[in-house]
KOLTORSE-731750 format. One record per residue (C-alpha): x, y, z; residue in one letter. Coordinates in steps of 0.2 Angstrom, whole numbers. Example, Ala and Ser with C-alpha at 12.3 -4.5 7.8 and 13.67 -1.06 7.14 Angstrom:
62_-22_39_A
68_-5_36_S
REM end
This chain:
476_585_543_M
459_575_544_I
450_589_537_D
462_592_523_Q
462_573_519_F
443_573_518_L
444_588_506_I
456_578_495_G
444_563_496_L
430_574_489_G
441_579_475_V
446_561_470_V
428_554_472_L
422_566_458_Q
417_554_444_P
429_559_430_N
444_559_442_I
439_543_450_L
438_535_432_M
456_541_429_Y
461_534_446_A
454_517_441_F
463_518_424_I
479_522_432_G
479_508_444_V
473_496_431_F
486_500_419_I
499_499_433_G
494_482_438_Q
494_477_419_L
511_484_417_I
517_475_433_G
511_458_427_V
522_460_411_L
539_455_416_P
553_467_414_G
543_483_409_I
539_491_426_G
532_507_431_A
546_518_424_I
542_512_407_T
524_514_409_A
525_532_416_I
537_537_403_S
525_531_389_L
511_540_396_L
519_557_400_L
512_565_384_P
494_560_390_V
496_572_404_T
497_587_392_F
479_585_389_Y
473_583_407_L
473_595_421_D
488_593_434_A
477_584_448_T
470_571_436_T
486_567_428_S
495_566_444_M
482_554_451_I
483_543_436_M
502_542_436_L
503_539_454_A
490_525_452_G
502_517_439_I
516_517_451_Y
508_509_466_Y
497_498_455_G
513_491_447_S
518_485_464_Q
502_474_465_Y
504_467_448_G
523_464_449_G
519_449_461_S
508_440_449_I
521_436_436_A
534_432_450_S
522_419_458_I
516_411_442_L
531_412_431_L
546_415_442_N
548_431_432_L
548_448_442_P
537_460_434_G
545_474_444_T
562_476_453_P
553_476_470_S
545_459_465_S
562_450_464_V
560_444_482_V
543_438_479_T
549_424_467_C
559_416_482_L
543_411_491_E
529_414_478_G
535_403_464_Y
538_387_476_P
520_390_482_L
514_389_464_A
524_374_460_Q
515_366_475_N
498_369_468_H
495_384_480_R
496_398_467_A
479_405_472_G
484_406_491_L
500_415_486_A
491_427_475_L
478_431_489_F
492_433_502_V
502_445_491_A
486_455_487_A
481_457_505_F
498_461_511_S
500_474_498_S
484_482_503_F
489_483_521_V
506_489_517_G
498_502_506_G
486_508_519_M
500_510_532_V
510_520_520_G
495_531_516_V
492_534_535_A
510_539_538_I
510_550_522_L
495_559_529_V
503_561_546_L
520_567_540_A
514_579_526_A
511_594_537_I
526_592_548_P
537_589_533_M
530_605_525_T
533_615_540_I
551_610_540_I
553_612_522_A
547_631_523_L
563_634_533_R
573_628_518_F
583_641_509_G
595_639_494_A
609_631_505_P
598_618_512_E
591_614_495_Y
608_612_488_A
614_601_501_M
598_591_501_L
600_588_482_V
618_582_485_I
612_570_499_L
599_563_487_G
612_561_473_L
624_552_485_L
611_541_491_A
606_536_473_A
624_532_470_S
630_524_486_L
614_515_492_I
609_501_481_G
612_483_474_T
624_488_460_G
642_495_459_S
643_512_468_Q
656_518_456_I
645_514_441_R
630_522_449_S
640_538_453_F
646_538_435_A
628_537_429_M
622_551_441_V
636_562_433_V
631_558_416_L
613_563_420_G
619_579_427_I
629_583_411_A
614_579_401_L
603_591_411_G
616_605_408_L
613_604_389_V
604_620_382_G
604_638_387_A
610_644_404_D
595_650_414_A
605_665_421_T
617_670_407_T
608_664_392_G
624_656_385_Y
622_639_375_F
630_624_384_R
634_608_374_F
622_613_360_V
628_603_345_A
612_609_335_M
600_623_336_P
586_611_341_E
595_607_358_L
594_626_363_A
580_622_375_D
588_607_382_G
585_588_381_I
567_583_383_S
564_573_399_L
551_563_389_V
564_558_376_S
577_553_389_L
564_543_399_A
556_534_384_M
573_530_377_G
582_523_392_L
567_513_399_F
555_510_384_G
565_508_368_V
580_500_377_S
568_486_385_E
561_482_367_I
579_481_360_I
584_470_374_R
569_458_374_N
566_458_355_A
577_442_353_S
569_432_367_Y
553_422_365_R
541_424_380_S
539_408_389_P
522_400_388_P
509_405_402_G
505_393_416_P
492_380_414_A
483_384_431_L
466_380_437_S
463_392_452_I
448_389_463_K
442_401_476_M
442_387_490_R
461_386_487_D
463_405_489_V
459_407_507_I
472_403_520_P
469_392_535_T
466_400_552_R
484_395_557_A
492_402_541_E
482_418_544_A
488_420_562_R
506_418_555_S
504_433_544_L
500_447_556_G
517_452_562_F
526_449_546_P
514_461_537_I
516_474_551_L
535_473_551_R
536_474_532_G
524_489_532_S
535_498_545_A
551_494_535_I
544_499_519_G
537_516_526_S
554_520_532_F
564_516_517_F
551_523_505_G
554_540_513_A
573_540_511_L
580_547_495_P
589_535_484_G
581_519_491_T
563_515_486_G
552_500_485_A
565_487_479_A
577_490_493_I
563_490_505_A
557_473_500_S
574_465_501_F
577_473_519_M
560_466_524_A
563_449_518_Y
580_449_527_A
573_455_543_M
559_442_543_E
571_428_540_R
582_434_554_R
568_435_567_V
559_419_561_S
560_404_572_R
560_393_557_T
572_401_545_P
575_384_536_N
557_386_529_K
562_401_519_F
564_398_500_G
552_383_501_T
536_393_499_G
535_401_517_H
520_413_518_L
528_425_530_P
542_427_518_G
530_431_505_L
519_443_515_A
533_454_522_A
541_460_506_P
524_462_498_E
518_474_512_S
535_483_512_A
536_487_493_N
518_494_493_N
521_505_509_A
537_511_501_A
527_516_486_A
516_527_496_Q
529_535_507_T
540_539_493_G
529_553_489_F
533_562_505_I
550_570_500_P
543_572_482_T
528_582_486_L
534_591_502_T
552_595_497_L
552_593_478_G
566_580_479_I
563_563_471_P
568_548_480_G
570_537_465_D
568_537_446_A
549_535_446_V
548_550_458_M
559_560_446_A
546_556_432_L
532_562_444_I
541_578_447_I
544_580_428_G
526_578_425_A
522_592_438_L
534_603_429_I
527_600_412_L
510_605_419_N
518_621_425_G
518_617_444_I
534_617_454_I
534_604_468_P
540_609_485_G
534_616_502_P
522_629_494_R
513_615_484_L
501_611_499_M
497_630_501_V
496_635_482_D
488_618_476_Q
479_611_490_P
466_601_479_D
481_593_470_L
491_589_485_F
477_581_496_W
468_574_481_G
484_564_476_V
486_558_494_I
467_553_495_A
469_544_479_S
481_532_487_F
467_527_499_F
454_525_485_V
466_517_473_G
472_503_486_N
454_499_489_I
451_498_470_I
466_486_468_L
460_475_482_L
443_473_474_M
450_469_456_I
465_460_460_N
458_443_465_I
444_442_452_P
456_446_438_L
468_432_442_I
462_422_427_R
464_437_415_F
482_440_420_W
486_422_417_V
479_423_399_L
488_439_396_L
504_432_401_L
502_419_386_R
503_433_373_I
520_433_365_P
530_449_368_Y
535_450_349_Q
517_455_344_K
517_470_356_L
533_478_351_Y
527_487_335_P
513_495_344_V
524_501_358_I
536_508_346_I
523_518_337_V
516_524_354_M
533_530_359_I
536_540_343_C
519_548_343_V
521_553_361_G
538_560_359_V
534_570_344_Y
518_577_352_S
528_584_366_H
538_598_356_R
533_593_338_T
552_589_335_S
559_576_324_V
575_578_333_T
567_572_350_D
561_556_341_V
579_553_335_M
586_557_352_L
574_544_359_T
580_531_348_L
598_536_352_A
595_535_371_F
586_518_368_G
603_511_360_V
612_519_375_L
601_511_388_G
603_494_379_Y
622_496_380_L
621_502_398_M
611_487_404_K
622_475_394_N
637_482_403_Y
628_483_420_R
626_501_421_F
609_505_429_E
599_519_419_P
589_525_434_A
603_536_442_P
604_545_425_V
586_550_426_L
589_556_444_L
604_566_439_G
595_574_425_F
581_580_436_V
591_585_451_L
606_592_442_G
598_609_436_P
591_610_454_L
608_608_462_L
615_621_450_E
602_634_453_D
602_633_472_N
621_632_473_F
623_647_462_R
610_657_472_R
619_652_488_T
635_659_482_M
627_675_476_L
617_678_492_L
632_674_503_Y
646_682_493_S
654_665_489_G
656_660_507_D
656_641_508_F
655_640_527_T
637_645_525_I
633_627_522_F
640_623_540_L
633_638_550_T
615_635_545_R
608_621_556_P
598_612_544_I
611_613_530_S
624_607_543_A
614_592_547_V
613_588_529_L
631_590_527_V
634_578_541_A
622_565_534_C
631_566_517_S
648_564_525_T
642_549_535_L
635_541_519_L
651_543_510_I
661_536_525_L
649_521_526_F
651_517_508_A
670_518_510_I
669_507_526_W
657_494_517_S
669_493_502_S
684_490_513_I
675_477_523_A
670_467_507_V
688_467_501_R
694_461_517_R
681_447_519_K
690_431_516_P
686_420_501_D
677_405_507_R
674_398_490_S
681_380_487_P
697_379_478_T
REM end
């Protein structure tokens, strides 16, 4: 593993690839600073750029955008109480009170250092788990892949902060959108209302519409708040010796929790940060300090979301199964470059596989080096009104979508998906499960159909093969847990005042 990692390190340290790694993490941090945009929107907008780069370079850049946004998301949370990314929501609880107490520099330093440690722990676990996961994945056949996809879709629907029924409905919608076009086996057209849809709906159109255009429509009527008038000095950034001692165990606990939840399908960095904060508050000897600017409550979720951002690539690269919507976009970028992610990726594309993993190590060091010196720059950037950025973003979206398949229909579909995404968010339907269903739906169909053909329609094959049976059991337990938790919530007495 060490030898392979060093080979990947040699790939990423090439000057041209190192430049794109820097560009990726810088853009990611920039996008993370801007509240409400997030890595999904940034990667969606930059998918067309990957057509002009080789697969290794484009993957390193897109991955840098993802974990770079985790760093940047904490900046707006601390300075403006506006989470730049969903995983930075918890950061507002402790970071913003620190900024109000004139300790914004200290909060930004703790967030950056915690993010760095969490990211490095995630990289170490990713390196150690890559080969064992690939060995297990090589034993996967069509039944195992079908059940793994079902488990991922159920996890995306049933594990989360929103309504389970709404999430499940969005997954089904994504699967239906993924079925549009010619059947890969029979050649029959399905849900094709116009000839331009014979090749199916473009992933670029769907992603840019749901996450790019919809955010512009949603935020166009709001005026961005004025940036904070802060004077940050370096002597106010470094924590005291007692404060530094109090951060060790929270950072390690957050890194462990983030590494675990990041590798699970359907969870991701947002849930990892919430779980780390809840755990830290439970084990703390002074829980009354949480919510008032308590440094351990800031360090734990920051280390968790960055560790989760790294380990989220474990099922993506080794199994070809995305854990969240961002990983679905990463898989889409690989497919657009003619590479099929899965257990053969390490064997067929070792430079890409280990180069991407090694880029996490290099990228986290770059982020630590640029994060603190650029604090003043981020504060100035937050003072730019959003309204001045919208026309530029819309033009970029239209050019990017059209350059994918040179289709005006794709541009119109992007605008339609933008309106759909805006309506979904207004009525509390999350768009991320739609993207997961869109990517995983065709994979489920292909493997289920292959299973039925190979085993003469025998459904018991899912229970007689050991790995498939374990996945069936996990899916069943997940459904039972969701039912039990729903019943428990309904039976919980209402203690609100009457």
